[in-house]
LOSE-153509 format. One record per residue (C-alpha): x, y negated, z. Coordinates in Angstrom, 2 decimals, m for minus. Example, Ala and Ser with C-alpha at 12.3 -4.5 7.8 and 13.67 -1.06 7.14 Angstrom:
2
SITE       x       y       z
SITE   12.30    4.50    7.80
SITE   13.67    1.06    7.14
This chain:
117
SITE       x       y       z
SITE   m0.41   m5.44  m15.25
SITE   m0.77   m4.32  m18.85
SITE    0.19   m0.95  m20.29
SITE    3.76   m0.51  m21.47
SITE    3.07    2.19  m24.04
SITE    1.89    1.94  m27.60
SITE   m0.43    4.21  m29.56
SITE   m2.04    6.69  m27.22
SITE   m3.67    8.71  m29.97
SITE   m5.97   11.67  m29.84
SITE   m4.31   14.91  m28.78
SITE   m2.09   13.35  m26.12
SITE   m2.53   14.53  m22.54
SITE   m3.98   11.66  m20.47
SITE   m3.60   11.56  m16.67
SITE   m5.16    9.05  m14.28
SITE   m4.06    8.85  m10.66
SITE   m5.14    6.46   m7.94
SITE   m3.30    5.22   m4.90
SITE   m4.87    3.23   m2.11
SITE   m3.69    1.00    0.70
SITE   m6.04   m0.59    3.23
SITE   m4.17   m3.91    3.11
SITE   m3.66   m4.36   m0.63
SITE   m6.45   m2.28   m2.19
SITE   m5.79    0.39   m4.77
SITE   m4.09    0.98   m8.09
SITE   m4.96    3.12  m11.08
SITE   m1.91    4.67  m12.77
SITE   m2.31    5.82  m16.39
SITE    0.17    8.41  m17.68
SITE    0.36   10.30  m20.97
SITE    2.36   13.14  m22.51
SITE    2.43   14.56  m26.05
SITE    0.94   17.91  m24.94
SITE    1.00   20.45  m22.10
SITE    4.21   22.04  m23.39
SITE    6.05   18.70  m23.07
SITE    4.93   17.43  m19.66
SITE    8.57   16.54  m18.99
SITE    7.92   13.63  m21.40
SITE    5.16   12.25  m19.16
SITE    5.33    8.44  m19.22
SITE    3.61    5.64  m17.41
SITE    1.35    3.84  m19.88
SITE    0.04    1.28  m17.44
SITE   m0.89    0.41  m13.91
SITE   m4.04   m1.50  m13.04
SITE   m4.84   m3.23   m9.79
SITE   m8.22   m2.04   m8.61
SITE  m10.86   m3.96   m6.79
SITE  m10.74   m4.11   m2.99
SITE  m13.34   m1.36   m2.64
SITE  m12.09    2.19   m2.75
SITE  m12.19    4.06   m6.07
SITE  m14.03    7.34   m5.44
SITE  m14.32    8.65   m9.02
SITE  m13.04    7.83  m12.49
SITE  m13.23    9.04  m16.07
SITE  m11.45    8.14  m19.29
SITE  m13.51    7.21  m22.31
SITE  m13.31   10.07  m24.84
SITE  m10.65    9.24  m27.48
SITE  m13.14    9.77  m30.34
SITE  m15.30    6.94  m28.92
SITE  m12.28    4.62  m28.73
SITE  m11.12    5.11  m32.31
SITE   m8.56    7.78  m31.35
SITE   m7.02    5.83  m28.47
SITE   m7.86    5.82  m24.81
SITE   m9.52    2.44  m24.50
SITE  m11.55    2.30  m21.31
SITE  m11.95    3.92  m17.94
SITE  m15.08    4.02  m15.78
SITE  m14.38    3.71  m12.05
SITE  m16.92    4.66   m9.39
SITE  m16.51    2.89   m6.06
SITE  m17.22    3.43   m2.39
SITE  m19.97    0.78   m2.49
SITE  m21.91    2.34   m5.38
SITE  m20.69    0.22   m8.28
SITE  m19.23    1.26  m11.63
SITE  m16.40   m0.84  m13.04
SITE  m15.55   m0.36  m16.72
SITE  m11.89   m1.28  m17.22
SITE  m10.15   m1.97  m20.53
SITE   m6.91    0.02  m20.23
SITE   m5.05   m2.20  m22.68
SITE   m5.76   m5.57  m21.04
SITE   m6.41   m4.35  m17.49
SITE   m9.61   m6.41  m17.30
SITE  m12.94   m5.28  m15.88
SITE  m15.28   m5.57  m18.87
SITE  m18.50   m4.46  m17.13
SITE  m19.59   m4.03  m13.55
SITE  m22.92   m2.79  m12.30
SITE  m24.49   m1.41   m9.12
SITE  m25.94    2.10   m9.52
SITE  m26.24    3.36   m5.95
SITE  m26.37    2.25   m2.33
SITE  m23.67    4.75   m1.36
SITE  m20.30    5.94   m2.67
SITE  m20.22    7.51   m6.13
SITE  m18.94   11.08   m6.26
SITE  m18.47   11.28  m10.01
SITE  m18.53    9.38  m13.29
SITE  m18.67   10.96  m16.77
SITE  m18.76    9.39  m20.24
SITE  m21.58   10.95  m22.27
SITE  m21.01    8.77  m25.33
SITE  m20.06    5.17  m26.12
SITE  m21.58    2.89  m23.47
SITE  m23.48    5.74  m21.77
SITE  m22.24    6.94  m18.38
SITE  m23.48    9.61  m16.00
SITE  m22.91    8.52  m12.39
SITE  m23.58   10.70   m9.35
């Protein structure tokens, strides 16, 4: 599905959470709040259906790289692939194999440069 929220500008607290089910695969839930003092205002920005393989790591693109908004997430999988997901459309924009085993971590270094381990 597509996100329900609007401008997710710089300074907002961004939270990603995954859930998994062996039968239906997993989901990535994207939440945001204005700041740590107002976590009671946490809202669901979007929910993305993940690929059938298990998500083992993920990272949000730094807001400065996305023009102040959270635009993409990098997902590491149990089969050693990285899936770059557009958080507005919910589409996988890039997918590539980086390992023969599960990824333990993914980190954005700068626009279009990821560290995967």
